[in-house]
C-alpha positions in Angstrom: -23.6 10.8 75.2 -22.5 8.8 78.2 -20.7 5.5 77.8 -22.7 2.6 79.2 -20.9 0.4 81.7 -21.7 -3.3 82.3 -22.5 -3.9 85.9 -23.0 -7.0 88.0 -26.3 -7.4 89.9 -24.6 -6.4 93.2 -22.8 -3.3 91.6 -23.9 0.3 91.0 -22.2 3.5 89.7 -21.4 6.3 92.2 -20.6 9.8 90.9 -18.1 12.3 92.2 -17.5 15.9 91.4 -14.5 18.1 92.4 -13.7 21.8 91.8 -10.4 22.3 90.0 -7.9 25.0 90.6 -5.9 25.2 87.4 -3.1 27.5 86.5 -3.5 30.1 83.7 -2.0 27.8 81.1 -4.2 24.9 82.3 -7.3 27.1 82.2 -6.5 28.1 78.7 -6.2 24.4 77.7 -9.6 23.7 79.2 -11.1 26.6 77.3 -9.6 25.5 74.0 -11.0 22.0 74.6 -14.5 23.3 75.4 -14.4 25.7 72.4 -13.3 22.9 70.1 -15.9 20.6 71.5 -18.6 23.2 70.5 -17.0 23.6 67.0 -17.0 19.9 66.3 -20.6 19.6 67.6 -21.7 22.3 65.2 -19.7 20.7 62.4 -21.4 17.4 63.1 -24.9 18.9 63.0 -24.0 20.7 59.7 -22.7 17.5 58.2 -25.8 15.5 59.3 -28.1 18.2 57.9 -26.4 18.0 54.5 -26.7 14.3 54.6 -30.4 14.4 55.3 -30.9 16.9 52.4 -29.1 14.4 50.1 -31.4 11.7 51.3 -34.5 13.7 50.6 -33.3 14.5 47.1 -32.7 10.8 46.4 -28.9 11.0 46.0 -28.2 8.6 48.9 -30.2 6.0 50.8 -28.8 6.8 54.3 -30.5 9.7 56.1 -28.0 9.7 59.0 -24.2 9.2 59.3 -23.2 6.8 62.2 -20.7 7.7 64.9 -17.8 5.5 63.6 -17.9 7.1 60.1 -18.1 10.6 61.7 -14.9 9.9 63.6 -13.2 8.9 60.3 -14.3 12.2 58.8 -12.8 14.0 61.9 -9.4 12.7 60.8 -9.9 14.4 57.4 -10.9 17.6 59.2 -7.7 17.5 61.3 -5.6 17.4 58.1 -7.5 20.4 56.7 -7.4 22.5 59.9 -4.4 22.4 62.2 -6.2 23.8 65.3 -8.4 20.7 65.5 -5.3 18.7 66.2 -4.2 20.8 69.2 -6.1 18.7 71.8 -6.2 14.9 72.4 -8.3 12.9 70.0 -10.7 11.6 72.6 -11.5 15.1 73.7 -12.1 16.1 70.1 -14.5 13.2 69.6 -16.7 14.4 72.5 -18.5 16.9 70.3 -19.4 14.1 67.9 -20.6 12.0 70.8 -22.9 14.8 72.1 -24.4 15.4 68.7 -25.0 11.7 68.1 -26.8 11.5 71.5 -28.9 14.6 70.6 -29.9 13.0 67.3 -30.8 9.7 69.0 -33.0 11.6 71.4 -34.6 13.4 68.5 -35.3 10.2 66.5 -36.9 8.6 69.6 -39.2 11.7 69.9 -37.8 12.5 73.3 -36.4 16.0 72.4 -36.5 18.6 69.7 -34.2 18.7 66.6 -30.6 19.6 67.6 -29.6 23.2 67.0 -26.2 25.0 66.7 -24.5 26.0 69.9 -23.1 29.6 70.2 -20.3 30.7 72.5 -22.5 33.4 74.2 -25.5 31.1 74.9 -23.8 27.8 75.4 -24.8 26.7 78.9 -23.3 23.2 78.9 -19.6 24.1 78.6 -17.9 20.7 79.0 -16.0 18.0 77.2 -15.1 14.4 77.7 -11.6 13.1 78.3 -10.2 9.6 78.3 -11.2 7.9 81.6 -8.4 5.3 81.3 -5.8 8.1 81.3 -7.3 10.0 84.2 -5.7 9.4 87.6 -6.2 10.8 91.1 -3.3 11.2 93.5 -4.6 12.4 96.9 -5.3 16.1 96.1 -4.5 16.4 92.4 -5.7 14.9 89.1 -3.6 13.8 86.1 -5.6 14.4 82.9 -4.6 13.6 79.3 -2.9 16.4 77.4 -3.0 18.8 80.4 0.0 21.2 80.6 1.9 20.8 83.8 0.7 17.1 84.1 -1.3 17.7 87.4 -4.2 20.0 88.4 -5.0 20.6 92.1 -8.4 20.2 93.8 -7.4 21.6 97.2 -8.9 18.6 98.9 -7.1 15.6 100.5 -9.0 12.5 99.3 -6.4 10.0 100.6 -6.9 8.0 97.4 -4.1 7.0 94.9 -5.0 5.6 91.5 -3.6 2.3 90.2 -2.3 3.0 86.6 -2.6 -0.7 85.7 -6.4 -0.8 85.8 -9.3 1.4 84.8 -11.0 2.9 87.8 -12.9 6.0 86.5 -15.8 6.1 84.0 -17.4 9.0 82.0 -14.9 11.7 83.0 -16.1 15.1 82.1 -14.4 18.5 82.5 -16.9 21.4 82.8 -17.0 25.1 83.3 -19.9 27.0 84.9 -21.2 30.5 84.3 -19.0 32.0 87.0 -15.8 30.7 85.4 -15.0 27.8 87.8 -13.8 24.4 86.5 -15.0 21.0 87.7 -14.2 17.4 87.0 -16.9 14.7 87.4 -16.6 10.9 87.0 -18.2 7.7 88.1 -16.8 4.7 90.0 -18.1 1.1 90.4 -19.3 0.3 93.9 -20.7 -2.8 95.6 -24.2 -2.7 97.0 -24.6 -3.1 100.7 -26.9 -6.1 100.8 -26.3 -7.1 104.4 -27.8 -4.0 106.1 -31.2 -5.6 106.6 -29.9 -7.9 109.3 -28.6 -5.2 111.6 -29.2 -1.6 112.9 -33.0 -2.0 112.6 -34.9 -0.1 115.2 -38.1 -2.1 115.8 -39.0 -0.5 119.1 -40.9 2.4 117.4 -44.0 1.2 115.6 -43.7 4.0 112.9 -40.2 2.8 112.1 -41.5 -0.4 110.5 -42.3 1.6 107.4 -41.9 5.3 106.9 -44.1 7.5 104.7 -42.6 10.6 103.2 -44.9 13.6 102.4 -43.3 16.4 100.3 -44.8 19.9 100.2 -43.8 23.5 99.8 -44.2 24.4 103.5 -42.0 22.0 105.4 -40.5 20.5 102.3 -40.3 16.9 103.8 -42.5 15.4 106.5 -41.9 11.8 107.8 -44.5 9.6 109.4 -42.3 9.2 112.6 -42.7 12.9 113.3 -39.4 14.1 111.8 -39.5 16.9 109.3 -36.9 18.8 107.3 -37.1 22.5 106.3 -35.2 23.8 103.3 -32.7 26.7 103.3 -34.0 30.2 103.7 -33.3 32.0 100.4 -35.1 35.3 101.1 -31.8 37.3 101.2 -30.7 35.8 97.8 -34.1 36.5 96.2 -34.0 40.1 97.4 -30.4 40.6 96.0 -31.5 39.0 92.7 -34.4 41.3 92.4 -32.3 44.4 93.0 -29.6 43.2 90.5 -32.1 42.3 87.9 -33.5 45.8 87.9 -30.0 47.3 87.6 -29.0 44.9 84.8 -32.1 45.8 82.9 -31.2 49.5 83.1 -27.6 48.7 82.0 -29.0 46.9 79.0 -31.3 49.8 78.1 -28.4 52.2 78.4 -26.2 50.1 76.2 -29.0 49.8 73.5 -29.5 53.6 73.5 -25.7 54.0 73.1 -25.7 51.8 70.0 -28.8 53.4 68.5 -27.6 57.0 69.0 -24.2 56.4 67.6 -23.5 56.9 63.8 -22.5 53.5 62.6 -21.4 53.1 58.9 -20.8 49.4 59.3 -23.7 47.5 60.9 -21.4 44.7 62.2 -19.2 47.2 64.1 -21.8 47.8 66.7 -20.9 44.5 68.4 -17.4 45.9 69.0 -18.7 48.5 71.5 -17.5 47.2 74.9 -19.8 46.8 77.9 -18.9 48.9 80.9 -16.9 47.2 83.6 -19.6 48.1 86.2 -22.3 46.3 84.1 -20.1 43.3 83.7 -19.4 43.1 87.5 -23.2 43.2 88.1 -23.7 40.3 85.7 -20.9 38.3 87.4 -22.4 39.0 90.8 -25.9 37.9 89.5 -24.3 34.6 88.3 -22.6 34.0 91.7 -25.9 34.5 93.6 -27.7 32.0 91.4 -24.8 29.6 91.9 -25.1 30.1 95.7 -28.9 29.3 95.5 -28.1 26.2 93.4 -25.6 24.8 95.9 -27.7 25.6 99.0 -30.5 23.5 97.5 -28.2 20.8 96.4 -26.6 20.6 99.9 -30.1 20.3 101.4 -31.1 17.5 99.0 -28.0 15.4 99.7 -27.9 15.8 103.5 -31.7 15.3 103.9 -31.6 12.2 101.7 -28.8 10.7 103.7 -30.5 11.4 107.0 -33.8 9.9 105.8 -32.2 6.7 104.5 -30.1 6.3 107.7 -33.3 5.5 109.5 -33.3 2.1 107.7 -37.0 1.0 108.2 -37.8 -2.7 108.1 -40.5 -2.4 105.4 -38.9 0.5 103.5 -40.3 3.9 102.5 -43.5 4.9 100.9 -43.4 7.9 98.4 -46.0 9.9 96.5 -45.8 9.4 92.7 -46.3 13.1 92.0 -45.3 15.0 88.9 -43.6 18.2 90.3 -43.2 19.8 86.8 -47.0 19.8 86.3 -47.6 21.1 89.8 -45.4 24.2 88.9 -47.3 24.7 85.6 -50.8 24.3 87.0 -50.5 26.6 90.0 -48.7 29.9 89.2 -48.8 31.0 92.9 -46.7 28.0 93.9 -44.4 28.1 90.9 -41.7 30.2 92.6 -41.7 28.1 95.7 -41.8 24.8 93.9 -39.1 25.7 91.3 -36.5 26.1 94.1 -37.6 23.3 96.4 -35.9 20.5 94.3 -38.4 18.0 95.5 -38.0 15.9 92.4 -34.3 15.7 92.9 -34.8 14.9 96.6 -37.1 12.0 95.8 -34.7 10.7 93.2 -31.8 10.9 95.7 -33.7 9.0 98.3 -34.6 6.2 95.7 -30.9 6.1 94.6 -29.7 5.6 98.2 -32.4 3.0 98.9 -31.1 1.1 95.8 -27.6 1.2 97.3 -28.7 -0.1 100.7 -31.3 -2.5 99.3 -34.2 -0.7 101.0 -37.6 -1.4 99.5 -39.5 1.6 98.1 -43.3 1.7 97.5 -45.0 4.3 95.4 -48.5 5.5 96.3 -51.1 6.1 93.6 -51.1 9.6 92.1 -54.7 10.1 93.2 -54.4 8.6 96.6 -56.1 11.0 99.1 -53.3 11.0 101.7 -54.0 14.5 103.0 -57.8 14.1 103.0 -57.9 10.7 104.8 -58.1 10.7 108.6 -55.2 8.6 110.0 -57.3 7.8 113.1 -60.6 6.5 111.7 -60.1 6.5 107.9 -62.8 9.0 107.1 -62.2 11.1 103.9 -62.5 14.8 104.5 -63.1 16.5 101.1 -63.2 20.1 102.3 -59.8 20.8 103.8 -59.3 24.4 102.8 -56.0 26.1 103.3 -55.6 25.2 107.0 -52.4 23.4 108.0 -54.3 21.5 110.8 -56.4 18.5 109.9 -59.6 18.2 112.0 -61.7 15.1 111.2 -65.4 16.0 111.1 -66.3 12.4 112.0 -64.2 11.5 115.0 -62.8 15.0 115.9 -59.2 13.8 115.6 -56.8 16.8 115.4 -53.3 16.5 113.8 -50.9 18.4 111.6 -52.0 18.1 108.0 -48.6 17.0 106.6 -48.0 14.5 109.4 -51.4 13.0 108.8 -50.6 12.5 105.1 -47.2 10.9 105.9 -48.9 8.4 108.4 -51.4 7.4 105.8 -48.6 6.8 103.3 -46.7 4.6 105.7 -49.6 2.2 105.9 -49.4 1.4 102.2 -46.1 -0.6 102.6 
């Protein structure tokens, strides 16, 4: 689905994402592109399904139509239907690209068989646009086919694109559940390989290598004593609980209205409009979920930058935990772990370490970092639920998470 870019050994791809502030005409253009992307995606899946049925019946020896041939078939579809030709060709091909990627994941046994996307339940509302025809001029973007030529981002970047060379890669226009539009793209950057010769603090012994312990209480505990606590989402959870109860009553009231009404045509029941108050509650529910998402995302990015800015000489030591299985195995922790984004935080730290050429070591999944005494090395198998580690052998007393982080730091 994403075009692969050839990179030199000292290069990496850095992503950017900006919120767009389009006019009504530009927003309508974005909606048309997203709807057409979904239409072509469904058309591709329907075509591939028919091709596979012909292959099973023995009428053809090819079970799958390749991307290049599908783009040629798209030209025939444009001649048949005029609305397909209302947006740029590259944007129309994005639906084929997404379906081709979905089938490649399916053939590699990495995902389920692709299904049709509906307008109501389509969560990934986006489309690709030509990166070589996308330019940034300080606080506005120029996008291919866009009415009015420029769309504002209300942010002064101080950057001006050079139209003579390609600077952006994998440009995607997306729309979230609230109705806001975004543009995301990637840019080539040089790795900062020289950092190891400067700004290294060797005065503190723990700064030679830093262990990172992740948990649901403090979120992140470092072996040098620093720890980072995630955002407080109690208010948002309380609002979601109240809104969820009201939305459920609205849905029940709407279903009773449909069942009690005499309908001669069964399909006409979908023409009954939802009340404005119920629609406002749904919109507010989406906005609160979006606020939770960006609070956690802000915590992940800022915490990862603060951790990597320590620049230890021997790098970081991380636990190789599967956070998805931790959520499934312990239903009491599932709510806390689902909103901690610990997996995303670990990935962000590793990504920034790759940029600054900082070594990263992974501890064994079954390494007893919390049970091992950081003073004498004795393994205490009966910890219980206490947050204080007390060694039964030497009597050493220390915070449980800090003890685990110190043990991890010694694996570097």
